[in-house]
N, CA, C and O of each residue as an XYZ file, in Angstrom:
292
protein
N       1.682    -22.516      1.377
C       1.321    -21.251      1.953
C       0.254    -20.536      1.124
O      -0.699    -19.988      1.677
N       0.409    -20.541     -0.163
C      -0.555    -19.879     -1.039
C      -1.935    -20.514     -0.896
O      -2.949    -19.820     -0.832
N      -1.954    -21.834     -0.846
C      -3.215    -22.557     -0.728
C      -3.935    -22.167      0.558
O      -5.124    -21.847      0.541
N      -3.207    -22.196      1.668
C      -3.819    -21.856      2.955
C      -4.294    -20.406      2.963
O      -5.362    -20.102      3.493
N      -3.498    -19.508      2.373
C      -3.875    -18.098      2.339
C      -5.197    -17.898      1.600
O      -6.087    -17.203      2.090
N      -5.321    -18.497      0.441
C      -6.529    -18.310     -0.360
C      -7.746    -18.907      0.336
O      -8.803    -18.278      0.389
N      -7.604    -20.116      0.869
C      -8.726    -20.727      1.587
C      -9.134    -19.869      2.784
O     -10.319    -19.626      3.011
N      -8.147    -19.419      3.537
C      -8.406    -18.612      4.732
C      -9.119    -17.310      4.370
O     -10.103    -16.938      5.010
N      -8.624    -16.626      3.352
C      -9.228    -15.353      2.951
C     -10.622    -15.550      2.372
O     -11.511    -14.730      2.597
N     -10.812    -16.622      1.635
C     -12.141    -16.913      1.081
C     -13.135    -17.135      2.208
O     -14.240    -16.591      2.191
N     -12.738    -17.934      3.182
C     -13.631    -18.220      4.305
C     -13.864    -16.981      5.157
O     -14.979    -16.744      5.621
N     -12.810    -16.188      5.364
C     -12.945    -14.950      6.135
C     -13.931    -13.995      5.458
O     -14.675    -13.279      6.129
N     -13.926    -13.993      4.129
C     -14.839    -13.134      3.369
C     -16.237    -13.739      3.261
O     -17.150    -13.104      2.735
N     -16.404    -14.966      3.758
C     -17.699    -15.620      3.710
C     -18.122    -16.038      2.317
O     -19.311    -16.060      2.001
N     -17.132    -16.373      1.472
C     -17.417    -16.742      0.083
C     -17.310    -18.249     -0.116
O     -16.455    -18.910      0.474
N     -18.181    -18.770     -0.947
C     -18.044    -20.156     -1.381
C     -17.036    -20.178     -2.531
O     -16.648    -19.130     -3.048
N     -16.628    -21.354     -2.914
C     -15.730    -21.459     -4.063
C     -16.416    -20.924     -5.313
O     -15.777    -20.271     -6.139
N     -17.693    -21.191     -5.456
C     -18.445    -20.720     -6.622
C     -18.451    -19.191     -6.661
O     -18.217    -18.596     -7.713
N     -18.717    -18.559     -5.527
C     -18.770    -17.100     -5.468
C     -17.405    -16.476     -5.746
O     -17.302    -15.494     -6.481
N     -16.351    -17.054     -5.151
C     -15.008    -16.510     -5.364
C     -14.598    -16.649     -6.825
O     -14.048    -15.712     -7.405
N     -14.856    -17.793     -7.420
C     -14.510    -18.003     -8.828
C     -15.208    -16.967     -9.706
O     -14.592    -16.385    -10.599
N     -16.490    -16.743     -9.449
C     -17.257    -15.775    -10.246
C     -16.691    -14.370    -10.066
O     -16.487    -13.658    -11.049
N     -16.438    -13.967     -8.834
C     -15.932    -12.614     -8.584
C     -14.530    -12.404     -9.161
O     -14.195    -11.310     -9.614
N     -13.722    -13.457     -9.140
C     -12.350    -13.347     -9.649
C     -12.295    -13.491    -11.166
O     -11.280    -13.171    -11.786
N     -13.371    -13.966    -11.756
C     -13.382    -14.154    -13.202
C     -12.614    -15.381    -13.655
O     -12.069    -15.418    -14.758
N     -12.577    -16.395    -12.781
C     -11.912    -17.649    -13.133
C     -12.942    -18.764    -13.034
O     -13.996    -18.597    -12.420
N     -12.630    -19.888    -13.637
C     -13.542    -21.022    -13.587
C     -13.519    -21.711    -12.235
O     -12.516    -21.669    -11.522
N     -14.625    -22.344    -11.890
C     -14.717    -23.083    -10.635
C     -13.688    -24.206    -10.596
O     -13.073    -24.450     -9.558
N     -13.500    -24.881    -11.706
C     -12.503    -25.961    -11.762
C     -11.109    -25.423    -11.430
O     -10.362    -26.052    -10.681
N     -10.761    -24.255    -11.990
C      -9.454    -23.663    -11.703
C      -9.317    -23.383    -10.210
O      -8.294    -23.715     -9.612
N     -10.330    -22.780     -9.605
C     -10.255    -22.441     -8.186
C     -10.124    -23.690     -7.329
O      -9.353    -23.715     -6.370
N     -10.872    -24.714     -7.673
C     -10.762    -25.974     -6.916
C      -9.359    -26.560     -7.042
O      -8.792    -27.025     -6.053
N      -8.800    -26.541     -8.237
C      -7.435    -27.049     -8.426
C      -6.436    -26.205     -7.648
O      -5.483    -26.739     -7.081
N      -6.643    -24.902     -7.617
C      -5.772    -24.007     -6.860
C      -5.816    -24.351     -5.379
O      -4.771    -24.480     -4.741
N      -7.005    -24.498     -4.831
C      -7.145    -24.796     -3.402
C      -6.704    -26.209     -3.054
O      -6.446    -26.502     -1.886
N      -6.613    -27.090     -4.043
C      -6.154    -28.455     -3.797
C      -4.652    -28.600     -4.016
O      -4.091    -29.677     -3.817
N      -4.007    -27.516     -4.424
C      -2.555    -27.542     -4.551
C      -2.018    -28.083     -5.859
O      -0.914    -28.626     -5.889
N      -2.764    -27.952     -6.934
C      -2.262    -28.401     -8.236
C      -0.907    -27.727     -8.488
O      -0.787    -26.511     -8.335
N       0.101    -28.497     -8.869
C       1.451    -27.943     -8.983
C       1.676    -26.963    -10.133
O       2.590    -26.142    -10.062
N       0.868    -27.028    -11.186
C       1.072    -26.120    -12.320
C      -0.222    -25.349    -12.580
O      -1.238    -25.926    -12.967
N      -0.165    -24.039    -12.360
C      -1.332    -23.183    -12.565
C      -0.908    -21.930    -13.312
O       0.253    -21.526    -13.248
N      -1.842    -21.318    -14.017
C      -1.550    -20.058    -14.715
C      -1.452    -18.932    -13.692
O      -2.380    -18.682    -12.924
N      -0.301    -18.261    -13.704
C      -0.072    -17.188    -12.735
C      -1.054    -16.038    -12.907
O      -1.446    -15.416    -11.920
N      -1.459    -15.744    -14.135
C      -2.398    -14.639    -14.326
C      -3.733    -14.929    -13.650
O      -4.359    -14.021    -13.102
N      -4.173    -16.179    -13.683
C      -5.419    -16.539    -13.026
C      -5.260    -16.540    -11.502
O      -6.170    -16.134    -10.778
N      -4.108    -16.995    -11.024
C      -3.847    -16.951     -9.579
C      -3.913    -15.503     -9.112
O      -4.485    -15.211     -8.061
N      -3.336    -14.604     -9.884
C      -3.375    -13.185     -9.521
C      -4.796    -12.629     -9.539
O      -5.115    -11.757     -8.731
N      -5.646    -13.100    -10.422
C      -7.045    -12.656    -10.426
C      -7.697    -12.955     -9.083
O      -8.460    -12.142     -8.562
N      -7.396    -14.117     -8.529
C      -7.947    -14.501     -7.230
C      -7.307    -13.677     -6.123
O      -8.008    -13.133     -5.270
N      -5.985    -13.583     -6.129
C      -5.277    -12.856     -5.071
C      -5.639    -11.376     -5.031
O      -5.704    -10.782     -3.954
N      -5.872    -10.784     -6.186
C      -6.191     -9.352     -6.229
C      -7.463     -9.014     -5.463
O      -7.600     -7.902     -4.953
N      -8.386     -9.952     -5.378
C      -9.608     -9.720     -4.601
C      -9.303     -9.526     -3.120
O     -10.090     -8.919     -2.393
N      -8.164    -10.042     -2.677
C      -7.766     -9.926     -1.277
C      -6.619     -8.940     -1.089
O      -5.985     -8.905     -0.034
N      -6.354     -8.133     -2.132
C      -5.326     -7.111     -2.030
C      -3.904     -7.630     -2.111
O      -2.992     -7.002     -1.574
N      -3.693     -8.760     -2.769
C      -2.362     -9.352     -2.900
C      -2.093     -9.723     -4.353
O      -3.004     -9.742     -5.180
N      -0.832    -10.017     -4.650
C      -0.428    -10.480     -5.975
C       0.821    -11.341     -5.845
O       1.591    -11.212     -4.893
N       1.001    -12.213     -6.815
C       2.228    -13.016     -6.848
C       3.408    -12.118     -7.152
O       3.274    -11.120     -7.861
N       4.540    -12.466     -6.626
C       5.742    -11.701     -6.915
C       6.976    -12.491     -6.523
O       6.870    -13.522     -5.860
N       8.124    -12.023     -6.919
C       9.359    -12.728     -6.586
C       9.658    -12.642     -5.091
O       9.452    -11.613     -4.447
N      10.140    -13.739     -4.578
C      10.525    -13.827     -3.170
C      11.951    -14.344     -3.137
O      12.271    -15.305     -3.836
N      12.816    -13.729     -2.341
C      14.196    -14.221     -2.267
C      14.222    -15.689     -1.833
O      13.531    -16.092     -0.898
N      15.017    -16.453     -2.523
C      15.155    -17.876     -2.199
C      16.416    -18.064     -1.386
O      17.516    -17.740     -1.834
N      16.246    -18.588     -0.193
C      17.384    -18.827      0.693
C      17.400    -20.304      1.062
O      16.768    -20.703      2.040
N      18.109    -21.113      0.297
C      18.118    -22.561      0.543
C      18.514    -22.933      1.969
O      17.977    -23.896      2.517
N      19.433    -22.199      2.581
C      19.862    -22.541      3.943
C      18.715    -22.355      4.937
O      18.586    -23.136      5.879
N      17.898    -21.352      4.742
C      16.746    -21.134      5.637
C      15.716    -22.236      5.443
O      15.082    -22.677      6.401
N      15.549    -22.679      4.200
C      14.615    -23.741      3.900
C      15.054    -25.056      4.555
O      14.232    -25.771      5.128
N      16.335    -25.368      4.470
C      16.857    -26.595      5.097
C      16.679    -26.538      6.606
O      16.331    -27.537      7.235
N      16.919    -25.366      7.185
C      16.791    -25.202      8.623
C      15.350    -25.416      9.060
O      15.106    -26.048     10.088
N      14.408    -24.908      8.310
C      12.997    -25.034      8.643
C      12.545    -26.488      8.579
O      11.691    -26.901      9.362
N      13.104    -27.268      7.659
C      12.716    -28.665      7.501
C      13.228    -29.536      8.651
O      12.647    -30.581      8.943
N      14.292    -29.117      9.289
C      14.863    -29.932     10.372
C      14.205    -29.664     11.710
O      14.505    -30.353     12.685
N      13.330    -28.700     11.786
C      12.651    -28.389     13.063
C      11.562    -29.358     13.359
O      10.895    -29.242     14.388
């Protein structure tokens, strides 16, 4: 979900990966890894990108039963 959100917002804003990385103050390599779904990323850098779109990482309630239900659909 995070990957799709960032790609979608970047494209909606008409930004290339290079432009978004520069504006967010992160490296191009980091942004590419983020958009490719690298499993381990620095949360502070992810937030630098998200803040440009008015969002930030935060805790989300984990409901395993809802997750299992979604996978069976």
